[in-house]
Each structure stands twice: as structure tokens, then as C-alpha cells.
N, C-alpha and C positions, 0 to 999 in steps of 0.2 A: 504493499499499499504506499503510494507516495503522498496522497493527501491525507493528512491527519483527520481522524473522525472524532472530532471534539465539539463541545458545545457548552455554553453557559446560559442559564436561565434563571431570571429572578421572579419571584411571586410575592407580592405584597398585598395583604388584605387587612381588615380590621382585626382579624384573628390570628394570622401568622405572617412572618416575614421570613422568606426562605430563599437561598441562593444554592444552586446545584450546578457543579462543574463536572463534566464526564469526559473521558478519553476511552473510547471503545477498544482501542488498541494498546491499552496500558499493561501494567504488570501486577495490578491488584493493590495499589497503594490507595490508602484511604485517610481522609481527614473529616471526622464526623462529629457533629454537636447538635443534637436534637432536644437535649434536656431529659430524654427517656433512655436510661442505660441500656436496658435490653434491646430496645429498638436500634440504638447504635450498633450493638453486637450483631444484630441481624442484617443491618446495612453493610456492615464489615464483611459478612459472608458473601454478599453480592459482589463486593469488590474483589475479594481474595479468590473466590472460586469462579467468578465470571472474567478474571483478568481485566477488570475494568478500573481505571483510575477514578476515584469518586471523592469529590469534596462537597459535603453537605453541611450547611450552616443553617439552622432553624431556630426561630424564636417564636413560641406560641402561647396561647392562653392555657398553660398547664395548671393554672390555679382552678380552672374549671375541670378539665381532664385531658387525655391525650389525643382525643378524637380529631379535632381540627389540625393539629400537628402532623399526625401520621398519615391522614388522608391527604393533606396538601403537599407533603413530601412525596408521596406517590404520584400525585398530579405533576408535580415539578420535575421529578425524575423521569416520568413519561414524556413530558415535553422535551427534555434535554436529550433523551435517547432518539426520539424521533427526529430532532434537529441534527444530531450527530450522524445518524445513519443516512440521512438524505434520501436520494432517489432509490436506494436499496440495490443498485446495480452490483452483481457480483456476489452477493451474500448467499448463504446457503438456504435463508428463509426459515426453514423448520429446524427446531432443535427439541431434544427431549433428554431427561435424565432420571435415573433412579438413585436416591441417596439413602443410606442406612445410618442410624446412630443408635448403637445398643439395640433396644427392643423396637425402635421406631423406623419405619420405612416410608418414604414419600416419592411420588412420580409427578414430574412436571412436563408438560408438552406445550411448546410455544410456536406460533405461526405469525410471522410479520406479514399479515394478510391485508393490512390496510383497513381492516374491519374490526372495531372493538368487541370482544366478547369474553366473558369469564365464567368458567364453571369450577367452583371451589368446594371440595368436600373434605373438610377437616374437622373431625369431631374432638375438639380439644378436651382434654380431661380436667383442665382447670380454668377458671375465668381470668385469673391473673397469673402472669409470669414476671416476678419482680413487680415493677411499677407499670408493666405493660398489660393492658386489657387485651386478652387473646382474641376477642371479637374484632379488634382493629386491624389484624392481619388481613381480613377480607377487605376493609376499606382501603388499605394501602394498595393492595392488588387491583381493586376496582379503579382506584384513581390512576394507576399506572397504565392499565389496559385502555382506558378511555382516552388517554393522551398520547400513548405510544402507538395507537391503533394496531394492537395485536390481539390475537386470539389465544387465550391461555386457559389450560386445563390443569388444575391442581388437586391431586388426590393423596391423602395420608392413608396408606394401606394398613399400617399397624402403628401402634403407639399408646403407651400408658402414662408416659411423662409428657406434660405440655411442653416443657422446655425442649426436649428431644423432638417432639412433633413439630414445633416451629422451626427449630434449627434444620431439620431435614427438608422441610418446605423451602426455606429460603436458599439452602445450599443447592437443592435440586433446580430451583429457579435460576440461580446463577449459572449453573452448568448447562441448562438448557439454553439460556440467553446466549452464553458464549459460543455454543454450537450454532445457533441460527444466525448470529452476527458474523461468523467466520467467513472470510472470503474464500470462495471455491475457485481454485486455480483453473478448473476445466470451464468456468463460465464467467470469466473476469469481463466486466463491462456489459453484461447482459442482465436483464431483469427476470428473475426466476418466476415467471407466470406466462401462460399462454395468452393472456390479455395484453400483455406488453407494458402493464403498469400495476403498481401495487400501491 
């Protein structure tokens, strides 16, 4: 890749102020500050296992709860990824991954289809993971999907520990993302669709 696939997006509302910088061809470096420790830990999984350099700085109304912060980070990250990937020429488009962690196992499948869609089936065994409300994982991925314009299927196949469930989901997402965004040397410069656009 000669052209760096990078982007920076800022989102400022009455509820959150967020800046996201991405390098899709990075080495997994991260600089993360959302005010929610477990969420930072999950975002770090995306960087490390997706080999995406990720800088996310977020200030939100955490005195209420983490909902706006987590959802808006998903939105802003989705916008940044969409901007960085550009016209999608040469990418593999599809990616999937299975990731285990002890008793937990998750599968994630992604398609850079240009059409937002989320199917997420994760029966979390606990409502809270540290200071992170496990319900917010869905809000994060919904925000991402709607603004990255991807189809995303997430299934936690096994798991008894909510931390393990979440970690396998985020790691599998990262691995699937990495696979989908990888440049296919056999189709450099072409859009992976019979329609000619994505």
C-alpha cells in the first residue's frame, strides 16, 4: 500500500466530545482514554488484534452512565474506518474469526457491504463488567455498523464469565476486521463486488 489508510474524525455533542484517529495499516498501537476502564481494555483488543493504530480520546457524561460515551465512540470509530478505507478498492471485503478465552468462544463475521446491519447474540452472564454495562457492547457495535456501513454478525457460542465473553467478542471482531480490510494482492485496484461499487 502506497497511500496510507488513515483518518481523523471528531464528534462533539452536548453529551460527548470525541476524537478518533485510525491507521488501518498500523502495528496495533493504541492511545485510549474514555473514562471507562474496561471499555478502554476492549478498544485495546481492537487495536492489537486488528493491527490498527488507534487513538481515541473521549469525554462524556459519565456522571449519568456510560451509554452516550460508548455509543458515540462506536459512531465515531465507524466514521473514521469508513473514511480511512475509502472506495474499498483491493480489500478482501469479508472477514471472519473465532476466538476462545478459557470457557468462552465467540464468532464474528463482517462484510464491508456498504449496507449497515447488525445481528448480535451474546447472552452476557453478568450485567456489569467492572464499571462497564454489558448491554453497551450492543450499542457500541450498532454505532459502528451504522457509520462504517458494514454488515456484522456476532455470536457468543459459549461462555460463563462475562469478562471472557466480552473479550472474545472484541478480539474476534478485531481479527475479522483485519481480514476484511487486508489488501488482496490478486485484486489490487478493483472493487470486490459485481456491482462495481460498495
